[in-house]
C-alpha positions in Angstrom: 46.4 127.8 229.5 43.1 125.9 229.6 42.9 123.7 232.7 41.2 120.3 232.5 37.6 120.4 233.9 38.3 118.4 237.0 41.3 120.4 238.1 39.4 123.6 237.4 36.5 122.5 239.6 38.9 121.5 242.4 40.6 124.9 242.2 37.2 126.8 242.3 36.2 124.6 245.3 39.3 125.5 247.3 38.9 129.2 246.5 35.2 128.9 247.4 36.1 127.4 250.8 38.7 130.1 251.4 36.1 132.8 250.6 33.6 131.1 252.9 36.1 131.4 255.8 36.8 135.0 254.6 33.2 135.9 255.1 32.7 133.7 258.1 35.6 135.4 260.0 34.5 138.8 258.8 30.8 138.5 259.7 30.7 136.4 262.8 31.0 139.4 265.0 27.5 140.5 263.8 25.7 137.6 265.4 27.9 138.1 268.5 27.2 141.8 268.7 24.7 141.8 271.6 26.7 139.5 273.9 29.9 141.5 273.1 28.0 144.8 273.8 26.8 143.6 277.2 30.2 142.1 278.2 32.4 145.0 277.1 29.8 147.7 277.8 29.8 149.1 274.2 27.6 151.7 272.4 26.0 151.0 269.0 28.6 153.2 267.3 31.4 151.1 268.8 29.7 147.9 267.5 29.5 149.6 264.1 33.2 150.4 264.2 34.1 146.8 265.1 32.0 145.3 262.3 33.0 147.9 259.8 35.6 150.6 260.3 38.2 148.5 262.2 38.1 145.9 259.4 37.6 148.2 256.4 40.3 150.8 257.1 43.2 148.4 256.7 41.4 146.0 254.3 40.8 148.8 251.8 44.2 150.4 252.2 46.3 147.3 251.9 44.3 145.7 249.1 46.0 147.8 246.4 49.6 147.1 247.2 49.0 143.4 247.7 47.1 143.4 244.4 50.2 145.0 242.7 52.3 142.1 244.1 49.7 139.7 242.7 50.1 141.1 239.2 53.8 140.0 239.2 54.2 137.2 241.7 52.6 133.9 242.8 48.9 134.6 243.5 48.4 131.2 245.2 51.1 131.9 247.8 49.6 135.3 248.5 46.1 133.9 249.0 47.4 131.1 251.2 49.5 133.3 253.5 46.7 135.9 253.9 44.3 133.1 254.8 46.5 132.0 257.7 47.0 135.6 258.9 43.3 136.6 259.1 42.4 133.2 260.7 44.9 133.7 263.5 43.6 137.2 264.2 40.0 135.9 264.3 41.0 133.5 267.0 42.7 136.4 268.9 39.4 138.2 269.0 38.3 135.6 271.5 40.8 136.7 274.1 40.1 140.4 273.8 39.4 142.0 277.2 38.4 145.5 276.0 37.0 147.5 273.1 40.6 148.5 272.1 41.9 144.9 272.2 39.0 143.7 270.0 39.4 146.7 267.7 43.0 145.9 267.1 42.3 142.2 266.5 39.7 143.2 263.9 42.3 145.3 262.2 44.5 142.2 262.0 41.6 140.3 260.3 41.3 143.2 257.8 45.0 143.1 257.1 44.9 139.4 256.3 41.7 139.5 254.2 43.0 142.3 252.1 45.1 139.9 250.0 42.4 137.3 249.2 39.8 138.6 246.8 41.8 140.6 244.2 44.3 137.8 243.7 41.5 135.2 243.6 39.5 137.2 241.0 42.7 137.4 238.8 43.4 133.7 239.2 39.8 132.7 238.3 39.9 134.8 235.2 43.0 132.8 234.1 41.2 129.5 234.9 38.0 130.1 232.7 37.1 131.9 229.5 35.0 135.1 229.5 31.8 133.4 228.5 31.9 131.4 231.7 33.2 134.0 234.1 29.9 135.2 235.6 29.1 131.6 236.7 32.7 131.1 237.9 32.7 134.3 239.9 29.3 133.4 241.2 30.7 130.0 242.4 33.5 131.8 244.2 31.0 134.4 245.6 28.9 131.6 247.0 31.4 131.8 249.9 29.5 134.9 251.0 26.2 133.2 251.8 28.0 130.0 252.9 30.2 132.0 255.3 27.2 133.9 256.6 25.2 130.6 257.1 28.0 129.0 259.1 28.9 132.2 261.0 25.4 132.9 262.0 24.5 129.3 262.9 27.7 128.1 264.5 28.4 131.5 266.1 24.9 131.7 267.7 25.0 128.1 269.0 28.5 128.3 270.4 27.7 131.7 272.0 24.7 130.3 273.7 26.6 127.3 275.0 30.1 128.5 275.7 30.1 132.3 275.2 31.1 134.6 272.4 34.9 134.2 273.0 34.7 130.5 272.2 33.0 131.2 269.0 35.9 133.3 267.7 38.4 130.6 268.6 36.4 127.8 267.0 35.9 129.5 263.6 39.4 131.1 263.4 41.7 128.1 263.5 40.5 126.0 260.5 41.7 128.7 258.1 45.3 127.9 259.0 44.9 124.4 257.7 43.1 125.5 254.6 45.9 128.0 253.9 48.4 125.2 253.8 46.2 123.1 251.5 45.9 126.0 249.1 49.6 126.7 249.1 50.6 123.2 248.0 47.7 122.1 245.8 46.3 125.1 243.9 47.6 125.7 240.3 49.2 129.0 239.4 49.2 129.5 235.6 52.2 131.9 235.8 54.5 129.0 236.8 54.8 128.2 233.1 57.7 129.8 231.3 55.5 131.7 228.9 53.4 133.1 231.7 56.5 134.2 233.5 57.6 136.3 230.5 54.1 137.9 230.3 54.1 138.6 234.0 57.5 140.3 233.9 56.2 142.8 231.4 53.1 143.7 233.5 52.1 147.3 233.4 53.0 150.0 235.9 50.5 151.3 238.5 50.2 154.6 236.5 49.3 152.7 233.3 46.8 150.5 235.2 45.1 153.5 236.8 45.0 155.2 233.4 43.2 152.3 231.8 40.7 152.2 234.7 40.1 155.9 234.6 39.3 155.8 230.9 36.6 153.1 231.5 33.3 154.9 232.3 31.8 151.5 232.9 34.3 150.7 235.6 33.7 154.0 237.4 30.0 153.4 237.4 30.3 149.8 238.6 32.6 151.0 241.4 29.9 153.5 242.4 27.2 150.8 242.2 29.1 148.3 244.4 30.0 151.0 246.9 26.3 151.9 247.3 25.3 148.2 247.4 27.9 147.5 250.0 26.9 150.5 252.2 23.5 149.1 252.7 24.3 145.4 252.8 27.2 145.6 255.3 25.4 148.2 257.4 22.3 146.0 257.7 24.2 142.7 258.2 25.9 144.3 261.1 22.7 145.0 262.9 20.2 142.3 261.8 20.9 140.3 264.9 20.4 143.4 267.1 17.2 144.3 265.3 15.6 140.9 265.9 16.8 140.6 269.5 15.4 144.1 270.3 12.2 143.9 268.4 11.3 140.2 268.4 13.1 138.8 271.5 9.9 137.3 273.0 9.1 135.6 269.7 12.7 134.2 269.4 12.5 132.8 272.9 9.1 131.3 272.3 10.1 129.4 269.1 13.4 128.4 270.7 11.3 126.9 273.5 9.1 125.0 271.0 12.1 123.5 269.3 13.4 122.4 272.7 10.1 120.6 273.4 9.8 119.1 270.0 13.4 118.2 269.2 15.3 118.5 272.5 17.3 121.4 271.1 18.1 123.8 273.9 18.3 127.1 272.0 18.2 130.6 273.6 17.1 133.7 271.6 20.7 134.2 270.2 21.0 130.5 269.2 17.6 130.3 267.6 18.1 133.7 265.8 21.6 132.7 264.6 20.3 129.4 263.2 17.3 131.0 261.5 19.4 133.9 260.0 22.1 131.5 259.0 19.7 129.2 257.1 18.1 132.2 255.4 21.4 133.8 254.4 22.8 130.5 253.3 19.8 129.2 251.3 18.5 132.4 249.7 21.9 134.1 249.5 23.3 131.1 247.6 20.2 131.0 245.4 20.6 134.7 244.5 24.3 134.3 243.8 23.8 131.3 241.5 20.8 132.9 239.8 22.7 136.1 239.1 25.6 134.2 237.5 23.5 131.8 235.5 21.0 134.4 234.2 23.8 136.8 233.2 26.0 134.2 231.4 22.9 133.1 229.4 21.7 136.6 228.6 25.2 138.1 228.0 25.7 135.8 225.0 23.2 138.0 223.1 23.8 141.3 224.9 26.7 142.1 227.3 24.6 144.8 228.9 23.0 142.0 230.8 26.0 142.2 233.2 24.5 145.4 234.6 20.8 145.1 233.7 20.2 142.1 235.9 21.8 143.7 239.0 20.0 147.0 238.3 16.6 145.3 238.4 17.4 143.5 241.7 18.6 146.8 243.3 15.4 148.7 242.4 13.3 146.0 244.1 15.3 145.9 247.3 14.0 148.9 249.3 10.3 147.8 249.2 11.2 144.2 250.2 13.3 145.5 253.2 10.5 147.9 254.3 8.1 145.0 254.4 10.6 143.0 256.5 11.4 145.6 259.1 7.7 146.6 259.6 6.5 143.0 260.0 4.8 142.5 263.4 5.7 138.8 264.1 9.2 137.2 264.2 8.3 134.4 261.8 6.7 136.7 259.3 9.8 139.0 259.4 12.1 136.1 259.0 10.1 134.8 256.0 10.0 138.2 254.3 13.8 138.6 254.9 14.4 135.8 252.4 13.4 138.2 249.6 16.0 140.9 250.1 18.7 138.3 250.9 18.1 136.7 247.5 18.0 140.1 245.7 21.2 141.4 247.4 23.2 138.4 246.2 22.3 138.6 242.5 24.9 141.2 241.5 28.1 139.4 242.7 28.8 137.2 239.7 27.8 139.7 237.0 29.7 142.6 238.5 32.9 140.8 239.3 32.9 139.1 235.9 32.4 142.3 234.0 35.2 144.1 235.9 37.6 141.4 235.0 36.6 141.8 231.3 37.0 145.6 231.3 40.8 145.5 231.7 43.9 143.8 230.3 44.9 140.5 232.0 47.9 142.1 233.7 45.7 144.7 235.4 42.9 142.4 236.7 44.0 142.1 240.4 44.5 145.9 240.4 41.0 146.5 239.0 39.5 144.2 241.7 41.5 145.9 244.5 40.5 149.4 243.6 36.9 148.3 243.2 37.0 146.7 246.7 38.9 149.7 248.1 35.9 152.0 247.5 33.3 149.4 248.2 34.8 148.5 251.5 35.8 151.9 252.6 32.4 153.3 251.9 30.3 150.2 252.4 32.0 148.2 255.2 33.7 151.3 256.8 30.8 153.7 256.8 27.7 151.4 256.4 27.7 149.8 259.9 28.9 153.0 261.5 26.2 155.1 259.9 23.5 152.6 260.8 24.8 152.5 264.4 24.9 156.3 264.7 21.4 156.7 263.2 20.2 154.1 265.6 21.7 155.9 268.6 20.1 159.2 267.3 16.7 157.7 266.8 16.8 155.8 270.1 16.9 159.1 272.1 13.4 159.9 270.7 11.7 156.6 270.1 13.6 154.0 272.0 16.3 151.4 271.2 14.0 148.9 269.4 12.3 151.4 267.1 15.6 153.3 266.7 17.4 150.4 265.0 14.3 149.6 262.9 14.0 153.1 261.4 17.8 153.3 261.0 17.6 150.2 258.8 14.6 151.4 256.9 16.0 154.9 256.1 19.4 153.5 254.8 17.8 150.8 252.6 16.9 153.5 250.1 20.5 153.9 249.2 19.9 150.8 247.0 18.1 153.1 244.5 21.4 155.0 244.0 23.1 151.6 243.2 20.4 150.8 240.6 21.0 154.2 238.9 24.7 153.6 238.8 24.2 150.1 237.2 22.0 151.7 234.5 24.6 154.4 233.8 27.1 151.6 233.3 24.7 150.0 230.8 25.3 152.9 228.4 29.1 152.2 227.9 29.7 148.5 228.8 29.6 147.2 225.3 32.4 149.4 224.0 34.5 149.1 227.2 34.8 145.3 227.2 38.3 144.2 226.2 38.6 140.5 227.2 
């Protein structure tokens, strides 16, 4: 069923807002990492587990069974209920009194967020035709930089003024309201009688897995996203710590200048959160939009553009990150950071759109869930933990500030593996496309 343009835009807007809260609630702990570490007396590996493993273990595990429900039942209700669940658990992070309490609350966030993305990808694929999917998926994926912008900016400002606990409470509660709005206003194409018949005949899990296993493109895309996520999540978790440990004096200096010029009383955390939020939001959004727009235009002539565009971006990432982490001044480092943030975001729309076009319509949520299972288990689960462990290891020899710097530099070269996987997918994507 082809939805009228206005209603389709409204639906994509609501899903974008939900995904914004999804990433805001998922990533806000990154900007709060240093205050949490001091208050709860944590090591870097514990910070890594809070930002990755605690969330990823349940997110990755529950995504598949919830996706199977989404193949047969009302995807809008699934998305709405899950939004309410993860938002409430985000608020509960604000009252945690120990590492264990915070760890358990982060697990709750992961449980709720497990139901959002696969169902949303399936829903968007019903809203728009294939030739517009990369742009539509990019619009949805704009929630990643938008959530990062709000989380970094608001989280840092609230933490400076009221403490890290207040930040969790403030960003968690709006999701409950948005969940109710989605439940009662988003369209679900399956509510038509014809769609109900098609849904009732949806394939078994064994059939779905068989279809995915036969697609070499899907396997390589899963490997590519896992490698991309490993570096991206690992670095996002420790960017705040990197700047506070290596550029704290510069952050305090420029925060003081803003205070004198504009009357804004920003400490190092508040200034850093605002700066990182603006960079993530502006350049992450630009990269996300650019990836979708370029791919939709180029894929009309050659569907291999779905993987060629991300491969080029992935190859350029290690050098841009090396320049950022070795920069001597805080403003130079922040300026250079805009380049990898833009490049990191290019692959979202092309990859998600191509996955939805590699399988039959009744297996789309399952395909997204399995993709995210590996991406989050490897990327979100192991990325921050690995960066944290390497940082602790290096710190024993070269100090905490240099330890986190070289941990980030070493792990950035995993992006080369992602680029290679994208190029492998380029060999088979043409014959594997089905819809």
